[in-house]
C-alpha positions as CSV (number, residue, x, y, z in Angstrom):
1,M,66.9,137.2,153.8
2,N,69.5,134.5,153.2
3,S,68.6,132.6,156.4
4,N,64.9,132.7,155.4
5,N,65.8,131.2,152.0
6,T,67.9,128.5,153.7
7,G,64.9,127.5,155.9
8,E,62.6,127.2,152.9
9,R,65.2,124.9,151.1
10,R,65.4,122.7,154.2
11,R,61.7,122.4,154.5
12,F,61.4,121.6,150.8
13,A,64.2,118.9,151.1
14,G,62.4,117.4,154.0
15,L,59.1,117.2,152.2
16,A,60.8,115.8,149.1
17,Q,62.3,113.0,151.3
18,I,58.9,112.1,152.8
19,V,57.3,112.0,149.4
20,L,60.1,109.8,148.0
21,V,59.7,107.3,150.9
22,L,55.9,107.2,150.5
23,A,56.3,106.6,146.8
24,V,58.7,103.7,147.4
25,F,56.2,102.1,149.8
26,A,53.4,102.6,147.3
27,V,55.4,100.9,144.5
28,A,56.4,98.0,146.9
29,I,52.8,97.4,147.9
30,Y,51.6,97.5,144.3
31,F,54.1,94.8,143.2
32,A,53.4,92.7,146.3
33,R,49.7,92.6,145.4
34,A,50.1,92.3,141.7
35,P,49.0,88.9,140.2
36,D,51.8,86.6,139.0
37,M,51.6,86.2,135.3
38,G,52.1,82.7,134.0
39,G,52.8,81.3,137.5
40,P,50.9,78.6,139.4
41,Q,47.6,79.2,137.4
42,T,49.3,78.2,134.2
43,S,51.0,75.1,135.6
44,V,47.6,74.0,137.2
45,A,45.9,74.3,133.8
46,R,48.7,72.2,132.1
47,A,48.5,69.5,134.8
48,Q,44.7,69.2,134.3
49,L,45.2,68.5,130.6
50,Q,47.6,65.6,131.1
51,D,46.8,62.3,132.8
52,P,48.9,61.7,135.9
53,E,51.4,58.9,135.9
54,V,50.8,56.4,138.7
55,V,53.2,53.7,139.9
56,V,52.0,50.9,142.2
57,S,54.5,49.0,144.3
58,H,53.7,45.9,146.4
59,P,55.8,45.5,149.5
60,A,57.5,42.1,149.9
61,R,57.4,40.4,153.2
62,G,60.7,39.5,154.8
63,Q,63.7,40.8,156.7
64,H,65.0,44.1,155.5
65,S,67.7,46.3,156.8
66,L,68.4,49.9,156.2
67,T,71.9,51.3,156.2
68,V,72.5,55.1,156.2
69,A,76.0,56.5,156.0
70,L,76.1,60.1,157.2
71,T,78.7,62.6,158.2
72,G,78.2,65.3,160.8
73,E,78.8,66.4,164.3
74,V,77.2,65.3,167.5
75,R,77.0,67.9,170.3
76,A,75.8,67.5,173.8
77,Q,72.4,69.2,174.3
78,G,73.2,70.0,177.9
79,K,76.0,69.8,180.4
80,V,76.0,68.6,183.9
81,G,78.4,69.9,186.6
82,L,79.9,67.2,188.8
83,R,81.4,68.2,192.1
84,S,82.6,66.2,195.0
85,Q,81.2,67.0,198.5
86,V,84.8,66.8,199.9
87,A,88.2,68.0,198.7
88,G,91.2,65.7,198.5
89,R,93.8,64.0,196.4
90,V,92.3,61.9,193.6
91,L,93.6,58.4,193.5
92,S,91.8,57.0,190.5
93,V,89.4,58.1,187.8
94,S,86.8,55.7,186.2
95,E,86.9,55.2,182.4
96,A,83.2,56.2,182.5
97,L,84.1,59.8,183.6
98,R,86.3,60.4,180.6
99,G,85.0,61.9,177.3
100,G,82.2,59.9,175.7
101,G,81.8,57.7,178.8
102,T,78.5,56.8,180.3
103,F,77.7,55.9,183.9
104,R,74.8,55.0,186.1
105,A,73.5,56.3,189.4
106,G,75.6,55.1,192.3
107,Q,78.6,54.1,190.2
108,T,82.0,55.2,191.6
109,L,83.5,57.7,189.2
110,L,86.6,58.7,191.2
111,T,88.4,57.7,194.4
112,I,89.7,60.3,196.8
113,D,92.5,59.5,199.2
114,P,90.9,58.7,202.5
115,T,94.1,59.4,204.7
116,D,93.2,62.9,205.6
117,F,89.6,61.9,206.6
118,E,90.9,58.9,208.6
119,I,93.3,61.2,210.6
120,D,90.5,63.7,211.1
121,L,88.2,61.0,212.4
122,R,90.9,59.7,214.9
123,V,91.4,63.2,216.2
124,K,87.6,63.8,216.6
125,K,87.3,60.4,218.4
126,A,90.1,61.3,220.7
127,L,88.4,64.7,221.5
128,L,85.1,62.8,222.1
129,E,86.8,60.4,224.5
130,Q,88.5,63.4,226.3
131,Q,85.2,65.1,226.7
132,E,83.5,61.9,228.0
133,A,86.3,61.5,230.5
134,R,85.9,65.1,231.7
135,L,82.1,64.4,232.0
136,R,82.7,61.2,234.1
137,W,85.3,63.1,236.3
138,R,82.7,65.9,237.0
139,E,80.0,63.3,237.8
140,L,82.4,61.5,240.2
141,R,83.3,64.8,241.9
142,A,79.6,65.7,242.2
143,E,78.9,62.3,243.9
144,E,81.7,62.8,246.3
145,K,80.3,66.2,247.4
146,R,77.0,64.7,248.3
């Protein structure tokens, strides 16, 4: 009998919560739709009773400058990643690449030490010459056999 009584209390508490939530919504909707007493309608009526004040200004022809002093912060809207196509030791960096700098397309931003690339080029040229010599030697041997 005690468990039956507890179930009825829970059911009653649940219904009471639902009714309370619905009542709060109803009151909120009522006040949201209620007319505003003494609000814009009153100020419009007062404005219609008084004559509006009008000021006419005539612009003067001439040179005018406008100066505005502001404080604030400027942030970049986007960022661009810069990467070199080759790795190496950096010899110099242009002032344009530092913070706040600007640069144009094709402008040199930094210089990479060319020594490693020059050595690599010499090695590859030597390998090319070696392969060309082997090819000539094979061609000569083929002519001798004929």
